[in-house]
N, C-alpha and C positions, 0 to 999 in steps of 0.2 A: 478629724473630720470626713466624714463619708460623702461620696459624689452622689448627686441627688440622683433618684430613679430614672429621669430622663437623660442625664449625661450618660449613664451608665448604659441605658440602650442604645443611644446614639454610637458610644466606642465600639460596642457589641456590632451594631451594624456596619460600622467602618471597617473591624477588623474583618467581618465576614465576607465583605466586599473585597478586601485586598487579598484574602486567602484564595477567594474564587478566581480573581485576577492573576494572582501566580500560579495556579493550578492550570488555566487556561492556557498562559504564556508558555509553561513547561510542555504542554501538549502539543502546541505547535512549533517549536523550537527542534530543530532537526539536532540529533545529536552525533550523525555521522558514522554509526555502526554497521560495520557489512554485515550480511547476512546471507550466508551462502544458500543457493535455493538450488534442488536437485536439476542437472541436465535431463532434460525430457526428449524421448523419442516419440514424435506426435502421429499417430495411423488415424487412417479414416474409420477404422471401427468404432471408435466413440471419442468423445472430447477428453482429453485431459485435464482433471482439476488437481491445483497444488493449493493446498489449505495452508497459509503463513503459519510457521512456528511461531510461538510464545508472543512476540508482539507485533502489532499490526505497523505496516511498513508506510513509510513516507515515499518513497521512489522504487521502481524496479529498472533494472537495464535488462534487455532483452536483445539478443544476438542469434539470428536463423541461420545455424550452419549449413542449411540445404537439405534438401535442393528443390523443396515447392515452397510457395507462400503458406505462411501460417496466420490463422486469425488468433487474435487473442480478446479476451474481455476479462475487464478488472471489476472483482466483485460481483455484484449480479449488474451491472449498468446495463442500459438499452443498447447502447453501441459498441460493434465488435469492429477493431481495426486491422489491417492486413499488415503483415510484416512479410517483406519480400526475401527471396535467397540472397544470402550475404548482407543483409541488412540488420543495422542496428538501430536500437532506438532507448530512450531512457524515458520511462513514463513517471512523472512529478506529481503528488497532491500538496497541497499546503498543509494538510494535516496526517497526520498517521492514520488512514482508513483503509489502507489496503491489506486486504485479509485472506482474499480469495482470486485465483487467476485462472481463467479457463482458457486451454489453447485447442485448436482444431485444424484440420487441413480438409479438402475436399476430397469427395470419394474416390480411392485407388490411388492416393499421393500418402506420403510421408516426409518427414521432416525433424530435424533435431533443434533444440532450442537451448541456448546457453542463458543462463539466467544470474542477477546478483541484488537483492534487495538492501535497503539502507532504511534505519529508523532514525 
Protein backbone atom coordinates (compact mmCIF):
# COMPACT_ATOMS: atom_id res chain seq x y z
CA UNK A 1 0.00 0.00 0.00
CA UNK A 2 1.50 3.34 -1.07
CA UNK A 3 1.27 6.41 1.17
CA UNK A 4 -1.24 9.02 0.15
CA UNK A 5 0.10 12.09 -1.71
CA UNK A 6 -0.70 14.32 1.28
CA UNK A 7 1.28 12.08 3.64
CA UNK A 8 4.21 12.03 1.21
CA UNK A 9 4.18 15.82 0.96
CA UNK A 10 4.08 16.19 4.76
CA UNK A 11 6.95 13.74 5.23
CA UNK A 12 8.98 15.64 2.63
CA UNK A 13 8.37 18.93 4.45
CA UNK A 14 9.35 17.39 7.80
CA UNK A 15 12.55 15.94 6.35
CA UNK A 16 13.42 19.24 4.68
CA UNK A 17 12.89 21.16 7.94
CA UNK A 18 15.01 18.61 9.82
CA UNK A 19 17.84 18.92 7.29
CA UNK A 20 17.73 22.74 7.47
CA UNK A 21 17.80 22.59 11.27
CA UNK A 22 20.80 20.26 11.26
CA UNK A 23 22.66 22.50 8.78
CA UNK A 24 21.92 25.54 10.94
CA UNK A 25 23.10 23.81 14.12
CA UNK A 26 26.26 22.71 12.35
CA UNK A 27 26.97 26.27 11.20
CA UNK A 28 26.73 27.70 14.74
CA UNK A 29 28.50 24.89 16.58
CA UNK A 30 32.15 25.78 17.19
CA UNK A 31 34.56 23.16 15.96
CA UNK A 32 37.50 24.40 18.01
CA UNK A 33 40.02 24.28 15.18
CA UNK A 34 42.81 26.86 15.49
CA UNK A 35 43.79 28.78 12.39
CA UNK A 36 47.16 30.52 12.39
CA UNK A 37 46.97 34.06 11.11
CA UNK A 38 50.07 35.97 10.06
CA UNK A 39 51.69 38.27 12.60
CA UNK A 40 51.23 41.75 11.20
CA UNK A 41 53.31 44.87 11.57
CA UNK A 42 50.96 47.76 11.04
CA UNK A 43 52.22 51.13 9.87
CA UNK A 44 50.43 54.37 9.27
CA UNK A 45 51.03 54.22 5.52
CA UNK A 46 47.81 52.27 4.93
CA UNK A 47 45.53 49.87 6.83
CA UNK A 48 46.55 46.21 6.92
CA UNK A 49 43.79 43.96 5.59
CA UNK A 50 43.80 40.25 6.42
CA UNK A 51 41.48 38.02 4.43
CA UNK A 52 40.69 34.91 6.44
CA UNK A 53 41.86 31.78 4.61
CA UNK A 54 39.50 28.90 3.79
CA UNK A 55 36.65 28.97 6.34
CA UNK A 56 35.00 31.95 8.08
CA UNK A 57 36.09 32.22 11.71
CA UNK A 58 34.01 32.27 14.86
CA UNK A 59 36.63 34.02 17.01
CA UNK A 60 39.94 35.83 16.72
CA UNK A 61 42.53 36.33 19.46
CA UNK A 62 44.54 39.55 19.19
CA UNK A 63 47.72 40.49 21.07
CA UNK A 64 49.27 43.90 20.51
CA UNK A 65 53.01 43.38 20.89
CA UNK A 66 53.48 47.16 20.89
CA UNK A 67 54.34 49.87 20.92
CA UNK A 68 51.26 51.89 19.95
CA UNK A 69 47.49 51.51 19.93
CA UNK A 70 46.12 49.44 17.05
CA UNK A 71 42.55 49.85 15.83
CA UNK A 72 40.82 46.75 14.48
CA UNK A 73 37.71 46.32 12.41
CA UNK A 74 35.98 42.98 11.82
CA UNK A 75 34.54 42.46 8.33
CA UNK A 76 33.10 45.80 7.28
CA UNK A 77 31.34 46.58 10.56
CA UNK A 78 30.75 50.23 11.33
CA UNK A 79 32.64 50.22 14.65
CA UNK A 80 36.41 50.19 15.01
CA UNK A 81 37.90 49.12 18.37
CA UNK A 82 41.22 50.06 20.00
CA UNK A 83 43.79 47.50 21.11
CA UNK A 84 46.26 49.16 23.49
CA UNK A 85 49.98 48.40 23.79
CA UNK A 86 50.50 44.89 25.31
CA UNK A 87 46.74 44.29 25.45
CA UNK A 88 45.11 41.05 24.36
CA UNK A 89 41.49 40.44 23.50
CA UNK A 90 39.38 37.71 21.93
CA UNK A 91 36.57 38.73 19.59
CA UNK A 92 33.83 36.10 19.34
CA UNK A 93 30.79 35.89 17.10
CA UNK A 94 27.83 33.51 17.61
CA UNK A 95 28.41 32.05 14.13
CA UNK A 96 31.35 31.71 11.77
CA UNK A 97 31.12 35.07 10.06
CA UNK A 98 34.60 36.62 10.39
CA UNK A 99 36.15 36.78 6.92
CA UNK A 100 38.14 40.02 7.01
CA UNK A 101 40.20 41.87 9.61
CA UNK A 102 41.42 45.43 9.13
CA UNK A 103 44.18 46.86 11.34
CA UNK A 104 45.42 50.44 11.46
CA UNK A 105 47.44 52.81 13.64
CA UNK A 106 47.55 56.60 13.92
CA UNK A 107 49.72 58.64 11.56
CA UNK A 108 53.43 58.24 12.25
CA UNK A 109 52.99 55.17 14.47
CA UNK A 110 53.50 51.44 14.03
CA UNK A 111 52.74 48.29 16.01
CA UNK A 112 52.92 44.51 15.66
CA UNK A 113 49.83 42.35 16.22
CA UNK A 114 49.83 38.61 16.84
CA UNK A 115 46.59 36.80 15.96
CA UNK A 116 45.01 33.37 16.09
CA UNK A 117 41.62 32.46 14.69
CA UNK A 118 39.23 29.66 15.56
CA UNK A 119 36.26 28.15 13.76
